[in-house]
C-alpha positions in Angstrom: 6.9 17.7 -26.2 8.4 14.4 -25.1 5.2 13.5 -23.4 3.3 14.0 -26.6 5.8 11.8 -28.4 5.5 9.1 -25.7 1.7 9.2 -26.0 1.9 8.8 -29.8 4.2 5.8 -29.3 1.9 4.4 -26.8 -1.0 4.5 -29.2 1.1 2.1 -31.4 2.1 -0.1 -28.5 -0.4 0.4 -25.6 1.2 -2.3 -23.5 4.7 -0.8 -23.5 5.5 -0.9 -19.8 8.6 1.4 -20.2 6.5 4.1 -21.8 3.7 3.7 -19.3 6.2 3.9 -16.4 7.8 7.0 -17.9 4.4 8.7 -18.3 3.5 7.8 -14.7 6.7 9.3 -13.5 5.9 12.5 -15.4 2.3 12.6 -13.9 3.8 12.1 -10.5 6.3 14.9 -11.0 3.6 17.4 -11.8 1.3 16.2 -9.0 -1.3 14.8 -11.3 -2.4 12.1 -8.8 -5.4 10.9 -10.8 -3.3 10.5 -14.0 -0.6 8.7 -12.1 -3.1 6.3 -10.5 -4.7 5.5 -13.8 -1.3 4.8 -15.4 -0.2 2.6 -12.4 -3.5 0.7 -12.7 -2.9 0.2 -16.4 0.7 -1.0 -15.8 -0.6 -3.4 -13.2 -3.3 -4.8 -15.6 -0.8 -5.1 -18.4 2.2 -6.5 -16.5 1.2 -7.6 -13.0 4.2 -5.5 -11.7 4.3 -1.9 -10.8 7.9 -1.1 -10.0 7.3 2.6 -9.9 4.6 2.2 -7.3 6.9 -0.1 -5.3 9.5 2.6 -5.3 7.0 5.3 -4.3 5.8 3.3 -1.3 9.0 1.7 -0.1 11.7 4.1 -1.0 11.3 7.3 1.0 13.7 9.2 -1.2 11.4 8.7 -4.2 8.5 10.4 -2.6 8.2 13.9 -4.2 5.9 16.8 -3.7 4.4 18.4 -0.6 3.1 16.4 2.3 -0.5 17.3 1.3 0.2 15.9 -2.2 1.7 12.8 -0.8 -1.4 12.2 1.4 -3.8 12.8 -1.4 -1.9 10.4 -3.6 -1.9 7.7 -0.9 -5.6 8.1 -0.4 -6.2 7.8 -4.1 -4.0 4.7 -4.5 -5.6 3.2 -1.4 -9.0 3.5 -2.9 -8.0 1.6 -6.1 -10.2 -1.3 -7.0 -7.6 -2.5 -9.6 -4.4 -2.7 -7.6 -3.9 -5.8 -5.5 -4.4 -5.9 -1.7 -0.6 -5.7 -0.9 -0.3 -2.3 -2.7 -3.6 -1.0 -1.4 -2.9 -2.2 2.1 0.6 -0.6 2.2 -0.9 2.6 0.9 -3.2 2.6 3.9 -0.5 1.6 6.3 1.8 4.4 5.2 -1.1 6.8 5.2 -1.9 6.0 8.8 1.8 6.3 9.8 1.6 9.8 8.4 -1.6 10.5 10.3 0.1 9.4 13.5 3.1 11.6 12.9 0.8 14.5 12.3 -1.5 13.6 15.2 -4.5 13.7 12.8 -7.1 11.9 15.0 -9.8 11.8 12.3 -7.4 10.2 9.8 -6.1 7.8 12.5 -9.7 6.7 13.3 -10.7 6.3 9.7 -7.5 4.5 8.9 -7.8 2.1 11.8 -11.3 1.1 10.6 -9.9 0.6 7.1 -7.2 -1.6 8.4 -9.8 -3.7 10.2 -11.2 -4.6 6.7 -7.8 -5.5 5.3 -6.9 -7.5 8.4 -10.2 -9.4 8.1 -9.5 -10.2 4.4 -6.0 -11.4 5.3 -7.2 -13.5 8.2 -9.8 -15.1 6.0 -7.3 -15.9 3.3 -6.1 -19.5 3.9 -2.8 -18.7 2.2 -1.8 -15.7 4.4 0.1 -17.9 6.8 1.8 -19.9 4.1 2.7 -17.2 1.6 5.7 -17.8 -0.6 5.6 -14.4 -2.2 8.6 -12.1 -1.6 8.8 -9.5 1.2 6.6 -6.6 0.0 4.0 -8.9 -1.6 3.9 -11.3 1.2 0.5 -11.4 2.9 2.0 -12.4 6.3 4.2 -9.3 6.1 1.2 -7.1 5.3 -0.8 -8.7 8.1 1.9 -7.9 10.7 2.5 -4.4 9.3 -1.2 -3.6 9.3 -1.7 -4.9 12.8 1.3 -3.0 14.3 0.2 0.2 12.5 -3.3 -0.2 13.9 -1.9 -0.7 17.4 0.1 2.5 17.1 -3.0 4.4 15.9 -5.1 3.1 18.7 -2.4 4.0 21.2 -2.2 7.5 19.8 -6.0 7.7 20.0 -6.0 6.4 23.6 -8.7 4.0 22.6 -8.2 1.4 25.3 -11.1 -1.0 24.4 -10.2 -1.1 20.7 -6.5 -1.4 21.7 -7.3 -4.4 23.9 -9.2 -6.1 21.0 -6.5 -5.3 18.5 -3.9 -6.8 20.9 -6.0 -10.0 21.3 -6.2 -10.3 17.4 -2.4 -9.7 17.1 -1.8 -12.5 19.7 -4.1 -14.8 17.8 -2.2 -14.1 14.6 1.2 -14.7 16.2 0.0 -18.1 17.4 -0.9 -19.1 13.8 2.4 -17.7 12.4 4.8 -20.4 11.2 8.1 -18.9 9.8 8.8 -22.1 7.9 5.6 -21.7 5.8 6.4 -18.4 4.3 9.1 -17.0 1.9 12.4 -17.4 3.8 13.6 -13.9 2.7 10.6 -12.2 4.1 11.5 -10.2 7.2 8.8 -10.5 9.8 
């Protein structure tokens, strides 16, 4: 009943972020991943901020549902073409962490390849090494997180040639890293 009321109110004010966030929470609570993703994308397009997604990704206690539901949700969010790189990238990083914990070799391999694409985009972005955005939006932070997660996956896969290449790429990044050119509160 309350969801119907919220939807009616939303028809009057389609950019009401509070209503959109509440509906997204309700979609998440009933494991409607596609509905949640659509609402998160709408929130992002309307507001440029998606606090509910931030909490989902970075606050372990807010992750609800079964492990399978969580993985499906992360896969769906990671495939979004609307959400920015920092959200999509962290969805992939967290997904690979889960694959490592579950020793899911197929997901680790696929995730490692997906991280290569993100890493290439970050390396080609001239602002990655002088990013003034805060911690979880900081491209330097995402770069380091993605590289370390990729290393963990490759170690778990015992893929020595790929691990050696990833290590060389990490070393190259650390040489370019200048802590005085990024947001001072970013923890890297």
